[in-house]
PDB file with one MODEL, atoms N, CA, C and O in Angstrom:
MODEL        1
ATOM      1  N   UNK A   1      24.255  -4.206 -15.163  1.00  0.00           N
ATOM      2  CA  UNK A   1      23.152  -5.135 -15.164  1.00  0.00           C
ATOM      3  C   UNK A   1      21.945  -4.495 -14.469  1.00  0.00           C
ATOM      4  O   UNK A   1      22.077  -3.895 -13.403  1.00  0.00           O
ATOM      5  N   UNK A   2      20.794  -4.630 -15.075  1.00  0.00           N
ATOM      6  CA  UNK A   2      19.578  -4.062 -14.496  1.00  0.00           C
ATOM      7  C   UNK A   2      18.963  -5.052 -13.515  1.00  0.00           C
ATOM      8  O   UNK A   2      18.963  -6.263 -13.733  1.00  0.00           O
ATOM      9  N   UNK A   3      18.441  -4.496 -12.431  1.00  0.00           N
ATOM     10  CA  UNK A   3      17.775  -5.343 -11.450  1.00  0.00           C
ATOM     11  C   UNK A   3      16.395  -5.732 -11.962  1.00  0.00           C
ATOM     12  O   UNK A   3      15.705  -4.938 -12.602  1.00  0.00           O
ATOM     13  N   UNK A   4      16.011  -6.953 -11.672  1.00  0.00           N
ATOM     14  CA  UNK A   4      14.706  -7.452 -12.093  1.00  0.00           C
ATOM     15  C   UNK A   4      13.589  -6.713 -11.349  1.00  0.00           C
ATOM     16  O   UNK A   4      13.711  -6.429 -10.157  1.00  0.00           O
ATOM     17  N   UNK A   5      12.509  -6.408 -12.058  1.00  0.00           N
ATOM     18  CA  UNK A   5      11.357  -5.729 -11.455  1.00  0.00           C
ATOM     19  C   UNK A   5      10.169  -6.675 -11.408  1.00  0.00           C
ATOM     20  O   UNK A   5      10.029  -7.572 -12.240  1.00  0.00           O
ATOM     21  N   UNK A   6       9.320  -6.454 -10.416  1.00  0.00           N
ATOM     22  CA  UNK A   6       8.090  -7.220 -10.271  1.00  0.00           C
ATOM     23  C   UNK A   6       6.924  -6.247 -10.132  1.00  0.00           C
ATOM     24  O   UNK A   6       7.088  -5.131  -9.638  1.00  0.00           O
ATOM     25  N   UNK A   7       5.743  -6.683 -10.574  1.00  0.00           N
ATOM     26  CA  UNK A   7       4.544  -5.871 -10.410  1.00  0.00           C
ATOM     27  C   UNK A   7       3.951  -6.116  -9.026  1.00  0.00           C
ATOM     28  O   UNK A   7       3.822  -7.256  -8.582  1.00  0.00           O
ATOM     29  N   UNK A   8       3.597  -5.038  -8.364  1.00  0.00           N
ATOM     30  CA  UNK A   8       3.003  -5.106  -7.033  1.00  0.00           C
ATOM     31  C   UNK A   8       1.615  -4.480  -7.086  1.00  0.00           C
ATOM     32  O   UNK A   8       1.469  -3.324  -7.481  1.00  0.00           O
ATOM     33  N   UNK A   9       0.598  -5.238  -6.690  1.00  0.00           N
ATOM     34  CA  UNK A   9      -0.765  -4.702  -6.580  1.00  0.00           C
ATOM     35  C   UNK A   9      -0.842  -3.885  -5.298  1.00  0.00           C
ATOM     36  O   UNK A   9      -0.765  -4.436  -4.200  1.00  0.00           O
ATOM     37  N   UNK A  10      -0.990  -2.584  -5.434  1.00  0.00           N
ATOM     38  CA  UNK A  10      -0.862  -1.721  -4.251  1.00  0.00           C
ATOM     39  C   UNK A  10      -1.936  -1.958  -3.203  1.00  0.00           C
ATOM     40  O   UNK A  10      -1.713  -1.677  -2.025  1.00  0.00           O
ATOM     41  N   UNK A  11      -3.089  -2.465  -3.600  1.00  0.00           N
ATOM     42  CA  UNK A  11      -4.167  -2.726  -2.635  1.00  0.00           C
ATOM     43  C   UNK A  11      -4.537  -4.196  -2.586  1.00  0.00           C
ATOM     44  O   UNK A  11      -5.538  -4.565  -1.972  1.00  0.00           O
ATOM     45  N   UNK A  12      -3.750  -5.026  -3.217  1.00  0.00           N
ATOM     46  CA  UNK A  12      -4.084  -6.437  -3.354  1.00  0.00           C
ATOM     47  C   UNK A  12      -4.962  -6.653  -4.572  1.00  0.00           C
ATOM     48  O   UNK A  12      -5.757  -5.787  -4.937  1.00  0.00           O
ATOM     49  N   UNK A  13      -4.819  -7.787  -5.187  1.00  0.00           N
ATOM     50  CA  UNK A  13      -5.570  -8.095  -6.419  1.00  0.00           C
ATOM     51  C   UNK A  13      -7.074  -7.999  -6.236  1.00  0.00           C
ATOM     52  O   UNK A  13      -7.792  -7.658  -7.176  1.00  0.00           O
ATOM     53  N   UNK A  14      -7.559  -8.296  -5.037  1.00  0.00           N
ATOM     54  CA  UNK A  14      -9.003  -8.292  -4.798  1.00  0.00           C
ATOM     55  C   UNK A  14      -9.596  -6.890  -4.719  1.00  0.00           C
ATOM     56  O   UNK A  14     -10.812  -6.731  -4.824  1.00  0.00           O
ATOM     57  N   UNK A  15      -8.763  -5.873  -4.535  1.00  0.00           N
ATOM     58  CA  UNK A  15      -9.273  -4.521  -4.310  1.00  0.00           C
ATOM     59  C   UNK A  15      -8.989  -3.544  -5.436  1.00  0.00           C
ATOM     60  O   UNK A  15      -9.666  -2.524  -5.559  1.00  0.00           O
ATOM     61  N   UNK A  16      -7.996  -3.845  -6.259  1.00  0.00           N
ATOM     62  CA  UNK A  16      -7.655  -2.911  -7.334  1.00  0.00           C
ATOM     63  C   UNK A  16      -6.694  -3.586  -8.307  1.00  0.00           C
ATOM     64  O   UNK A  16      -5.905  -4.453  -7.929  1.00  0.00           O
ATOM     65  N   UNK A  17      -6.778  -3.177  -9.538  1.00  0.00           N
ATOM     66  CA  UNK A  17      -5.831  -3.650 -10.558  1.00  0.00           C
ATOM     67  C   UNK A  17      -4.593  -2.754 -10.632  1.00  0.00           C
ATOM     68  O   UNK A  17      -3.681  -3.025 -11.413  1.00  0.00           O
ATOM     69  N   UNK A  18      -4.554  -1.684  -9.821  1.00  0.00           N
ATOM     70  CA  UNK A  18      -3.414  -0.761  -9.836  1.00  0.00           C
ATOM     71  C   UNK A  18      -2.141  -1.478  -9.417  1.00  0.00           C
ATOM     72  O   UNK A  18      -2.095  -2.137  -8.378  1.00  0.00           O
ATOM     73  N   UNK A  19      -1.113  -1.340 -10.236  1.00  0.00           N
ATOM     74  CA  UNK A  19       0.175  -1.947  -9.919  1.00  0.00           C
ATOM     75  C   UNK A  19       1.291  -0.930 -10.087  1.00  0.00           C
ATOM     76  O   UNK A  19       1.155   0.066 -10.798  1.00  0.00           O
ATOM     77  N   UNK A  20       2.390  -1.209  -9.415  1.00  0.00           N
ATOM     78  CA  UNK A  20       3.628  -0.446  -9.593  1.00  0.00           C
ATOM     79  C   UNK A  20       4.758  -1.453  -9.772  1.00  0.00           C
ATOM     80  O   UNK A  20       4.668  -2.585  -9.297  1.00  0.00           O
ATOM     81  N   UNK A  21       5.797  -1.049 -10.443  1.00  0.00           N
ATOM     82  CA  UNK A  21       6.984  -1.892 -10.610  1.00  0.00           C
ATOM     83  C   UNK A  21       7.942  -1.640  -9.461  1.00  0.00           C
ATOM     84  O   UNK A  21       8.292  -0.497  -9.165  1.00  0.00           O
ATOM     85  N   UNK A  22       8.357  -2.711  -8.825  1.00  0.00           N
ATOM     86  CA  UNK A  22       9.303  -2.615  -7.715  1.00  0.00           C
ATOM     87  C   UNK A  22      10.413  -3.637  -7.913  1.00  0.00           C
ATOM     88  O   UNK A  22      10.198  -4.693  -8.508  1.00  0.00           O
ATOM     89  N   UNK A  23      11.595  -3.317  -7.413  1.00  0.00           N
ATOM     90  CA  UNK A  23      12.651  -4.321  -7.410  1.00  0.00           C
ATOM     91  C   UNK A  23      12.210  -5.457  -6.489  1.00  0.00           C
ATOM     92  O   UNK A  23      11.322  -5.272  -5.656  1.00  0.00           O
ATOM     93  N   UNK A  24      12.814  -6.607  -6.633  1.00  0.00           N
ATOM     94  CA  UNK A  24      12.417  -7.787  -5.871  1.00  0.00           C
ATOM     95  C   UNK A  24      12.502  -7.523  -4.365  1.00  0.00           C
ATOM     96  O   UNK A  24      11.592  -7.881  -3.617  1.00  0.00           O
ATOM     97  N   UNK A  25      13.570  -6.911  -3.937  1.00  0.00           N
ATOM     98  CA  UNK A  25      13.761  -6.630  -2.515  1.00  0.00           C
ATOM     99  C   UNK A  25      12.658  -5.714  -1.969  1.00  0.00           C
ATOM    100  O   UNK A  25      12.093  -5.981  -0.908  1.00  0.00           O
ATOM    101  N   UNK A  26      12.359  -4.646  -2.692  1.00  0.00           N
ATOM    102  CA  UNK A  26      11.308  -3.714  -2.257  1.00  0.00           C
ATOM    103  C   UNK A  26       9.940  -4.380  -2.299  1.00  0.00           C
ATOM    104  O   UNK A  26       9.102  -4.146  -1.428  1.00  0.00           O
ATOM    105  N   UNK A  27       9.716  -5.210  -3.313  1.00  0.00           N
ATOM    106  CA  UNK A  27       8.437  -5.911  -3.409  1.00  0.00           C
ATOM    107  C   UNK A  27       8.256  -6.845  -2.214  1.00  0.00           C
ATOM    108  O   UNK A  27       7.172  -6.906  -1.634  1.00  0.00           O
ATOM    109  N   UNK A  28       9.296  -7.559  -1.849  1.00  0.00           N
ATOM    110  CA  UNK A  28       9.217  -8.442  -0.683  1.00  0.00           C
ATOM    111  C   UNK A  28       8.950  -7.649   0.589  1.00  0.00           C
ATOM    112  O   UNK A  28       8.135  -8.055   1.418  1.00  0.00           O
ATOM    113  N   UNK A  29       9.630  -6.530   0.741  1.00  0.00           N
ATOM    114  CA  UNK A  29       9.476  -5.701   1.932  1.00  0.00           C
ATOM    115  C   UNK A  29       8.051  -5.148   2.045  1.00  0.00           C
ATOM    116  O   UNK A  29       7.432  -5.221   3.106  1.00  0.00           O
ATOM    117  N   UNK A  30       7.545  -4.603   0.957  1.00  0.00           N
ATOM    118  CA  UNK A  30       6.219  -3.989   0.998  1.00  0.00           C
ATOM    119  C   UNK A  30       5.128  -5.051   1.136  1.00  0.00           C
ATOM    120  O   UNK A  30       4.089  -4.791   1.742  1.00  0.00           O
ATOM    121  N   UNK A  31       5.351  -6.232   0.587  1.00  0.00           N
ATOM    122  CA  UNK A  31       4.386  -7.320   0.742  1.00  0.00           C
ATOM    123  C   UNK A  31       4.330  -7.790   2.193  1.00  0.00           C
ATOM    124  O   UNK A  31       3.257  -8.129   2.691  1.00  0.00           O
ATOM    125  N   UNK A  32       5.476  -7.812   2.876  1.00  0.00           N
ATOM    126  CA  UNK A  32       5.486  -8.159   4.308  1.00  0.00           C
ATOM    127  C   UNK A  32       4.610  -7.181   5.095  1.00  0.00           C
ATOM    128  O   UNK A  32       3.848  -7.585   5.974  1.00  0.00           O
ATOM    129  N   UNK A  33       4.727  -5.896   4.770  1.00  0.00           N
ATOM    130  CA  UNK A  33       3.890  -4.886   5.440  1.00  0.00           C
ATOM    131  C   UNK A  33       2.418  -5.095   5.100  1.00  0.00           C
ATOM    132  O   UNK A  33       1.549  -5.005   5.968  1.00  0.00           O
ATOM    133  N   UNK A  34       2.154  -5.371   3.843  1.00  0.00           N
ATOM    134  CA  UNK A  34       0.781  -5.566   3.380  1.00  0.00           C
ATOM    135  C   UNK A  34       0.114  -6.730   4.132  1.00  0.00           C
ATOM    136  O   UNK A  34      -1.083  -6.684   4.419  1.00  0.00           O
ATOM    137  N   UNK A  35       0.874  -7.741   4.439  1.00  0.00           N
ATOM    138  CA  UNK A  35       0.331  -8.909   5.134  1.00  0.00           C
ATOM    139  C   UNK A  35      -0.027  -8.635   6.592  1.00  0.00           C
ATOM    140  O   UNK A  35      -0.566  -9.512   7.267  1.00  0.00           O
ATOM    141  N   UNK A  36       0.264  -7.437   7.087  1.00  0.00           N
ATOM    142  CA  UNK A  36      -0.118  -7.058   8.456  1.00  0.00           C
ATOM    143  C   UNK A  36      -1.388  -6.207   8.470  1.00  0.00           C
ATOM    144  O   UNK A  36      -1.871  -5.835   9.540  1.00  0.00           O
ATOM    145  N   UNK A  37      -1.930  -5.898   7.294  1.00  0.00           N
ATOM    146  CA  UNK A  37      -3.124  -5.053   7.211  1.00  0.00           C
ATOM    147  C   UNK A  37      -4.342  -5.748   7.793  1.00  0.00           C
ATOM    148  O   UNK A  37      -4.327  -6.945   8.084  1.00  0.00           O
ATOM    149  N   UNK A  38      -5.388  -4.968   7.953  1.00  0.00           N
ATOM    150  CA  UNK A  38      -6.715  -5.479   8.309  1.00  0.00           C
ATOM    151  C   UNK A  38      -7.011  -6.684   7.405  1.00  0.00           C
ATOM    152  O   UNK A  38      -6.873  -6.596   6.185  1.00  0.00           O
ATOM    153  N   UNK A  39      -7.410  -7.783   7.993  1.00  0.00           N
ATOM    154  CA  UNK A  39      -7.588  -9.044   7.259  1.00  0.00           C
ATOM    155  C   UNK A  39      -8.567  -8.909   6.092  1.00  0.00           C
ATOM    156  O   UNK A  39      -8.515  -9.705   5.154  1.00  0.00           O
ATOM    157  N   UNK A  40      -9.442  -7.933   6.133  1.00  0.00           N
ATOM    158  CA  UNK A  40     -10.420  -7.767   5.057  1.00  0.00           C
ATOM    159  C   UNK A  40      -9.778  -7.429   3.720  1.00  0.00           C
ATOM    160  O   UNK A  40     -10.435  -7.515   2.682  1.00  0.00           O
ATOM    161  N   UNK A  41      -8.511  -7.047   3.727  1.00  0.00           N
ATOM    162  CA  UNK A  41      -7.859  -6.720   2.450  1.00  0.00           C
ATOM    163  C   UNK A  41      -7.766  -7.935   1.539  1.00  0.00           C
ATOM    164  O   UNK A  41      -7.618  -7.790   0.326  1.00  0.00           O
ATOM    165  N   UNK A  42      -7.850  -9.134   2.113  1.00  0.00           N
ATOM    166  CA  UNK A  42      -7.764 -10.355   1.311  1.00  0.00           C
ATOM    167  C   UNK A  42      -9.127 -10.825   0.800  1.00  0.00           C
ATOM    168  O   UNK A  42      -9.200 -11.741  -0.018  1.00  0.00           O
ATOM    169  N   UNK A  43     -10.203 -10.204   1.278  1.00  0.00           N
ATOM    170  CA  UNK A  43     -11.550 -10.612   0.872  1.00  0.00           C
ATOM    171  C   UNK A  43     -11.842 -10.221  -0.568  1.00  0.00           C
ATOM    172  O   UNK A  43     -11.352  -9.210  -1.072  1.00  0.00           O
ATOM    173  N   UNK A  44     -12.642 -11.037  -1.206  1.00  0.00           N
ATOM    174  CA  UNK A  44     -13.175 -10.672  -2.518  1.00  0.00           C
ATOM    175  C   UNK A  44     -14.466  -9.899  -2.283  1.00  0.00           C
ATOM    176  O   UNK A  44     -15.117 -10.068  -1.252  1.00  0.00           O
ATOM    177  N   UNK A  45     -14.829  -9.068  -3.220  1.00  0.00           N
ATOM    178  CA  UNK A  45     -16.096  -8.317  -3.171  1.00  0.00           C
ATOM    179  C   UNK A  45     -16.192  -7.348  -2.005  1.00  0.00           C
ATOM    180  O   UNK A  45     -17.263  -7.205  -1.415  1.00  0.00           O
ATOM    181  N   UNK A  46     -15.088  -6.675  -1.656  1.00  0.00           N
ATOM    182  CA  UNK A  46     -15.159  -5.617  -0.655  1.00  0.00           C
ATOM    183  C   UNK A  46     -15.973  -4.455  -1.205  1.00  0.00           C
ATOM    184  O   UNK A  46     -16.082  -4.265  -2.416  1.00  0.00           O
ATOM    185  N   UNK A  47     -16.540  -3.685  -0.285  1.00  0.00           N
ATOM    186  CA  UNK A  47     -17.269  -2.488  -0.693  1.00  0.00           C
ATOM    187  C   UNK A  47     -16.292  -1.499  -1.322  1.00  0.00           C
ATOM    188  O   UNK A  47     -15.079  -1.605  -1.137  1.00  0.00           O
ATOM    189  N   UNK A  48     -16.827  -0.551  -2.057  1.00  0.00           N
ATOM    190  CA  UNK A  48     -15.978   0.475  -2.670  1.00  0.00           C
ATOM    191  C   UNK A  48     -15.226   1.266  -1.600  1.00  0.00           C
ATOM    192  O   UNK A  48     -14.076   1.653  -1.808  1.00  0.00           O
ATOM    193  N   UNK A  49     -15.863   1.504  -0.468  1.00  0.00           N
ATOM    194  CA  UNK A  49     -15.200   2.229   0.625  1.00  0.00           C
ATOM    195  C   UNK A  49     -13.981   1.468   1.120  1.00  0.00           C
ATOM    196  O   UNK A  49     -12.913   2.050   1.310  1.00  0.00           O
ATOM    197  N   UNK A  50     -14.140   0.165   1.330  1.00  0.00           N
ATOM    198  CA  UNK A  50     -12.993  -0.642   1.771  1.00  0.00           C
ATOM    199  C   UNK A  50     -11.920  -0.722   0.694  1.00  0.00           C
ATOM    200  O   UNK A  50     -10.732  -0.616   0.998  1.00  0.00           O
ATOM    201  N   UNK A  51     -12.318  -0.907  -0.549  1.00  0.00           N
ATOM    202  CA  UNK A  51     -11.336  -0.952  -1.633  1.00  0.00           C
ATOM    203  C   UNK A  51     -10.526   0.339  -1.672  1.00  0.00           C
ATOM    204  O   UNK A  51      -9.305   0.307  -1.823  1.00  0.00           O
ATOM    205  N   UNK A  52     -11.204   1.472  -1.535  1.00  0.00           N
ATOM    206  CA  UNK A  52     -10.500   2.762  -1.537  1.00  0.00           C
ATOM    207  C   UNK A  52      -9.582   2.905  -0.330  1.00  0.00           C
ATOM    208  O   UNK A  52      -8.498   3.479  -0.436  1.00  0.00           O
ATOM    209  N   UNK A  53     -10.014   2.385   0.817  1.00  0.00           N
ATOM    210  CA  UNK A  53      -9.164   2.432   2.017  1.00  0.00           C
ATOM    211  C   UNK A  53      -7.882   1.635   1.785  1.00  0.00           C
ATOM    212  O   UNK A  53      -6.797   2.068   2.175  1.00  0.00           O
ATOM    213  N   UNK A  54      -8.010   0.477   1.153  1.00  0.00           N
ATOM    214  CA  UNK A  54      -6.821  -0.340   0.905  1.00  0.00           C
ATOM    215  C   UNK A  54      -5.937   0.266  -0.191  1.00  0.00           C
ATOM    216  O   UNK A  54      -4.718   0.095  -0.163  1.00  0.00           O
ATOM    217  N   UNK A  55      -6.529   0.960  -1.137  1.00  0.00           N
ATOM    218  CA  UNK A  55      -5.726   1.695  -2.120  1.00  0.00           C
ATOM    219  C   UNK A  55      -4.920   2.785  -1.407  1.00  0.00           C
ATOM    220  O   UNK A  55      -3.726   2.942  -1.660  1.00  0.00           O
ATOM    221  N   UNK A  56      -5.577   3.536  -0.516  1.00  0.00           N
ATOM    222  CA  UNK A  56      -4.862   4.569   0.247  1.00  0.00           C
ATOM    223  C   UNK A  56      -3.776   3.946   1.110  1.00  0.00           C
ATOM    224  O   UNK A  56      -2.683   4.500   1.230  1.00  0.00           O
ATOM    225  N   UNK A  57      -4.069   2.791   1.713  1.00  0.00           N
ATOM    226  CA  UNK A  57      -3.068   2.105   2.533  1.00  0.00           C
ATOM    227  C   UNK A  57      -1.872   1.684   1.680  1.00  0.00           C
ATOM    228  O   UNK A  57      -0.724   1.793   2.111  1.00  0.00           O
ATOM    229  N   UNK A  58      -2.150   1.205   0.472  1.00  0.00           N
ATOM    230  CA  UNK A  58      -1.066   0.819  -0.425  1.00  0.00           C
ATOM    231  C   UNK A  58      -0.206   1.998  -0.842  1.00  0.00           C
ATOM    232  O   UNK A  58       1.019   1.890  -0.909  1.00  0.00           O
ATOM    233  N   UNK A  59      -0.845   3.117  -1.121  1.00  0.00           N
ATOM    234  CA  UNK A  59      -0.099   4.337  -1.458  1.00  0.00           C
ATOM    235  C   UNK A  59       0.736   4.775  -0.259  1.00  0.00           C
ATOM    236  O   UNK A  59       1.883   5.195  -0.409  1.00  0.00           O
ATOM    237  N   UNK A  60       0.148   4.671   0.929  1.00  0.00           N
ATOM    238  CA  UNK A  60       0.879   5.019   2.150  1.00  0.00           C
ATOM    239  C   UNK A  60       2.126   4.145   2.300  1.00  0.00           C
ATOM    240  O   UNK A  60       3.204   4.644   2.620  1.00  0.00           O
ATOM    241  N   UNK A  61       1.973   2.846   2.067  1.00  0.00           N
ATOM    242  CA  UNK A  61       3.127   1.939   2.161  1.00  0.00           C
ATOM    243  C   UNK A  61       4.219   2.313   1.162  1.00  0.00           C
ATOM    244  O   UNK A  61       5.404   2.272   1.490  1.00  0.00           O
ATOM    245  N   UNK A  62       3.819   2.677  -0.056  1.00  0.00           N
ATOM    246  CA  UNK A  62       4.802   3.094  -1.063  1.00  0.00           C
ATOM    247  C   UNK A  62       5.533   4.363  -0.637  1.00  0.00           C
ATOM    248  O   UNK A  62       6.745   4.480  -0.816  1.00  0.00           O
ATOM    249  N   UNK A  63       4.790   5.307  -0.075  1.00  0.00           N
ATOM    250  CA  UNK A  63       5.410   6.548   0.395  1.00  0.00           C
ATOM    251  C   UNK A  63       6.383   6.280   1.543  1.00  0.00           C
ATOM    252  O   UNK A  63       7.459   6.875   1.600  1.00  0.00           O
ATOM    253  N   UNK A  64       6.006   5.391   2.450  1.00  0.00           N
ATOM    254  CA  UNK A  64       6.913   5.050   3.557  1.00  0.00           C
ATOM    255  C   UNK A  64       8.174   4.354   3.048  1.00  0.00           C
ATOM    256  O   UNK A  64       9.272   4.612   3.543  1.00  0.00           O
ATOM    257  N   UNK A  65       8.018   3.486   2.075  1.00  0.00           N
ATOM    258  CA  UNK A  65       9.180   2.829   1.477  1.00  0.00           C
ATOM    259  C   UNK A  65      10.097   3.859   0.817  1.00  0.00           C
ATOM    260  O   UNK A  65      11.319   3.793   0.952  1.00  0.00           O
ATOM    261  N   UNK A  66       9.501   4.799   0.114  1.00  0.00           N
ATOM    262  CA  UNK A  66      10.292   5.862  -0.535  1.00  0.00           C
ATOM    263  C   UNK A  66      11.028   6.692   0.527  1.00  0.00           C
ATOM    264  O   UNK A  66      12.183   7.072   0.336  1.00  0.00           O
ATOM    265  N   UNK A  67      10.354   6.964   1.632  1.00  0.00           N
ATOM    266  CA  UNK A  67      10.994   7.694   2.736  1.00  0.00           C
ATOM    267  C   UNK A  67      12.206   6.926   3.264  1.00  0.00           C
ATOM    268  O   UNK A  67      13.274   7.505   3.459  1.00  0.00           O
ATOM    269  N   UNK A  68      12.037   5.631   3.492  1.00  0.00           N
ATOM    270  CA  UNK A  68      13.130   4.801   4.012  1.00  0.00           C
ATOM    271  C   UNK A  68      14.307   4.792   3.039  1.00  0.00           C
ATOM    272  O   UNK A  68      15.463   4.860   3.458  1.00  0.00           O
ATOM    273  N   UNK A  69      14.018   4.709   1.755  1.00  0.00           N
ATOM    274  CA  UNK A  69      15.081   4.610   0.745  1.00  0.00           C
ATOM    275  C   UNK A  69      15.787   5.935   0.483  1.00  0.00           C
ATOM    276  O   UNK A  69      16.967   5.955   0.134  1.00  0.00           O
ATOM    277  N   UNK A  70      15.055   7.061   0.652  1.00  0.00           N
ATOM    278  CA  UNK A  70      15.630   8.362   0.303  1.00  0.00           C
ATOM    279  C   UNK A  70      15.938   9.254   1.507  1.00  0.00           C
ATOM    280  O   UNK A  70      16.690  10.221   1.392  1.00  0.00           O
ATOM    281  N   UNK A  71      15.357   8.927   2.654  1.00  0.00           N
ATOM    282  CA  UNK A  71      15.457   9.778   3.854  1.00  0.00           C
ATOM    283  C   UNK A  71      14.859  11.165   3.624  1.00  0.00           C
ATOM    284  O   UNK A  71      15.193  12.107   4.342  1.00  0.00           O
ATOM    285  N   UNK A  72      13.991  11.298   2.645  1.00  0.00           N
ATOM    286  CA  UNK A  72      13.310  12.563   2.374  1.00  0.00           C
ATOM    287  C   UNK A  72      12.033  12.595   3.208  1.00  0.00           C
ATOM    288  O   UNK A  72      11.083  11.865   2.927  1.00  0.00           O
ATOM    289  N   UNK A  73      12.014  13.432   4.220  1.00  0.00           N
ATOM    290  CA  UNK A  73      10.929  13.503   5.190  1.00  0.00           C
ATOM    291  C   UNK A  73       9.583  13.875   4.545  1.00  0.00           C
ATOM    292  O   UNK A  73       8.529  13.620   5.127  1.00  0.00           O
ATOM    293  N   UNK A  74       9.616  14.459   3.382  1.00  0.00           N
ATOM    294  CA  UNK A  74       8.381  14.809   2.669  1.00  0.00           C
ATOM    295  C   UNK A  74       7.528  13.563   2.442  1.00  0.00           C
ATOM    296  O   UNK A  74       6.307  13.608   2.595  1.00  0.00           O
ATOM    297  N   UNK A  75       8.163  12.460   2.080  1.00  0.00           N
ATOM    298  CA  UNK A  75       7.417  11.222   1.831  1.00  0.00           C
ATOM    299  C   UNK A  75       6.766  10.708   3.110  1.00  0.00           C
ATOM    300  O   UNK A  75       5.643  10.203   3.084  1.00  0.00           O
ATOM    301  N   UNK A  76       7.476  10.841   4.226  1.00  0.00           N
ATOM    302  CA  UNK A  76       6.901  10.439   5.508  1.00  0.00           C
ATOM    303  C   UNK A  76       5.676  11.291   5.835  1.00  0.00           C
ATOM    304  O   UNK A  76       4.647  10.766   6.261  1.00  0.00           O
ATOM    305  N   UNK A  77       5.785  12.584   5.639  1.00  0.00           N
ATOM    306  CA  UNK A  77       4.666  13.492   5.921  1.00  0.00           C
ATOM    307  C   UNK A  77       3.461  13.179   5.040  1.00  0.00           C
ATOM    308  O   UNK A  77       2.325  13.187   5.514  1.00  0.00           O
ATOM    309  N   UNK A  78       3.703  12.908   3.774  1.00  0.00           N
ATOM    310  CA  UNK A  78       2.605  12.538   2.874  1.00  0.00           C
ATOM    311  C   UNK A  78       1.945  11.240   3.328  1.00  0.00           C
ATOM    312  O   UNK A  78       0.719  11.128   3.329  1.00  0.00           O
ATOM    313  N   UNK A  79       2.762  10.260   3.713  1.00  0.00           N
ATOM    314  CA  UNK A  79       2.223   8.982   4.192  1.00  0.00           C
ATOM    315  C   UNK A  79       1.395   9.191   5.452  1.00  0.00           C
ATOM    316  O   UNK A  79       0.310   8.627   5.593  1.00  0.00           O
ATOM    317  N   UNK A  80       1.909   9.995   6.356  1.00  0.00           N
ATOM    318  CA  UNK A  80       1.226  10.261   7.611  1.00  0.00           C
ATOM    319  C   UNK A  80      -0.120  10.959   7.380  1.00  0.00           C
ATOM    320  O   UNK A  80      -1.075  10.738   8.125  1.00  0.00           O
ATOM    321  N   UNK A  81      -0.185  11.789   6.360  1.00  0.00           N
ATOM    322  CA  UNK A  81      -1.417  12.532   6.089  1.00  0.00           C
ATOM    323  C   UNK A  81      -2.557  11.617   5.635  1.00  0.00           C
ATOM    324  O   UNK A  81      -3.720  12.020   5.677  1.00  0.00           O
ATOM    325  N   UNK A  82      -2.246  10.408   5.208  1.00  0.00           N
ATOM    326  CA  UNK A  82      -3.272   9.463   4.767  1.00  0.00           C
ATOM    327  C   UNK A  82      -3.876   8.654   5.918  1.00  0.00           C
ATOM    328  O   UNK A  82      -4.934   8.047   5.755  1.00  0.00           O
ATOM    329  N   UNK A  83      -3.228   8.640   7.054  1.00  0.00           N
ATOM    330  CA  UNK A  83      -3.656   7.774   8.160  1.00  0.00           C
ATOM    331  C   UNK A  83      -5.090   8.024   8.597  1.00  0.00           C
ATOM    332  O   UNK A  83      -5.843   7.070   8.793  1.00  0.00           O
ATOM    333  N   UNK A  84      -5.483   9.267   8.753  1.00  0.00           N
ATOM    334  CA  UNK A  84      -6.834   9.573   9.240  1.00  0.00           C
ATOM    335  C   UNK A  84      -7.892   9.030   8.289  1.00  0.00           C
ATOM    336  O   UNK A  84      -8.849   8.387   8.720  1.00  0.00           O
ATOM    337  N   UNK A  85      -7.723   9.288   7.004  1.00  0.00           N
ATOM    338  CA  UNK A  85      -8.696   8.830   6.016  1.00  0.00           C
ATOM    339  C   UNK A  85      -8.782   7.315   5.948  1.00  0.00           C
ATOM    340  O   UNK A  85      -9.869   6.757   5.797  1.00  0.00           O
ATOM    341  N   UNK A  86      -7.642   6.651   6.060  1.00  0.00           N
ATOM    342  CA  UNK A  86      -7.625   5.187   6.036  1.00  0.00           C
ATOM    343  C   UNK A  86      -8.380   4.645   7.244  1.00  0.00           C
ATOM    344  O   UNK A  86      -9.260   3.795   7.110  1.00  0.00           O
ATOM    345  N   UNK A  87      -8.026   5.147   8.421  1.00  0.00           N
ATOM    346  CA  UNK A  87      -8.662   4.688   9.649  1.00  0.00           C
ATOM    347  C   UNK A  87     -10.158   4.942   9.644  1.00  0.00           C
ATOM    348  O   UNK A  87     -10.944   4.079  10.035  1.00  0.00           O
ATOM    349  N   UNK A  88     -10.545   6.117   9.204  1.00  0.00           N
ATOM    350  CA  UNK A  88     -11.970   6.465   9.158  1.00  0.00           C
ATOM    351  C   UNK A  88     -12.726   5.512   8.238  1.00  0.00           C
ATOM    352  O   UNK A  88     -13.816   5.050   8.575  1.00  0.00           O
ATOM    353  N   UNK A  89     -12.149   5.220   7.084  1.00  0.00           N
ATOM    354  CA  UNK A  89     -12.801   4.321   6.128  1.00  0.00           C
ATOM    355  C   UNK A  89     -12.910   2.896   6.659  1.00  0.00           C
ATOM    356  O   UNK A  89     -13.934   2.238   6.474  1.00  0.00           O
ATOM    357  N   UNK A  90     -11.858   2.419   7.316  1.00  0.00           N
ATOM    358  CA  UNK A  90     -11.872   1.058   7.845  1.00  0.00           C
ATOM    359  C   UNK A  90     -12.876   0.904   8.986  1.00  0.00           C
ATOM    360  O   UNK A  90     -13.531  -0.132   9.103  1.00  0.00           O
ATOM    361  N   UNK A  91     -12.994   1.924   9.818  1.00  0.00           N
ATOM    362  CA  UNK A  91     -13.914   1.866  10.951  1.00  0.00           C
ATOM    363  C   UNK A  91     -15.360   1.976  10.480  1.00  0.00           C
ATOM    364  O   UNK A  91     -16.253   1.357  11.060  1.00  0.00           O
ATOM    365  N   UNK A  92     -15.591   2.754   9.442  1.00  0.00           N
ATOM    366  CA  UNK A  92     -16.972   2.963   8.986  1.00  0.00           C
ATOM    367  C   UNK A  92     -17.578   1.718   8.365  1.00  0.00           C
ATOM    368  O   UNK A  92     -18.798   1.620   8.233  1.00  0.00           O
ATOM    369  N   UNK A  93     -16.754   0.786   7.990  1.00  0.00           N
ATOM    370  CA  UNK A  93     -17.244  -0.452   7.366  1.00  0.00           C
ATOM    371  C   UNK A  93     -17.369  -1.496   8.413  1.00  0.00           C
ATOM    372  O   UNK A  93     -17.765  -2.623   8.117  1.00  0.00           O
TER     373      UNK A  93
ENDMDL
END
C-alpha cells in the first residue's frame, strides 16, 4: 500500500507557489517547524527579498528533514550553509 502524499508550499502560499510532495507525517512535521518562522512569512505582499528568504528557509527545512530521515550529514551541511543568507535577508527588511 502506498502512503498518501500531500503538497507542501515550501515558503507558504503567500510567498511562493513552489510545492513538494511529502508524506502526511513529514508534512505535519515540517509545517510545525514552518509555524515557528519569522511571523512575516504569513503576510501577503512581502517584498521579493522576503519571499526569497522564506523560499531559502523552506529549502533549509526540507534539507534538515532529509538529514533526520537519512542521517546523511551532507544534507545538514547544505541546510547550515543557507543560514547566513536567510538571516541577512530577514534583517535587511
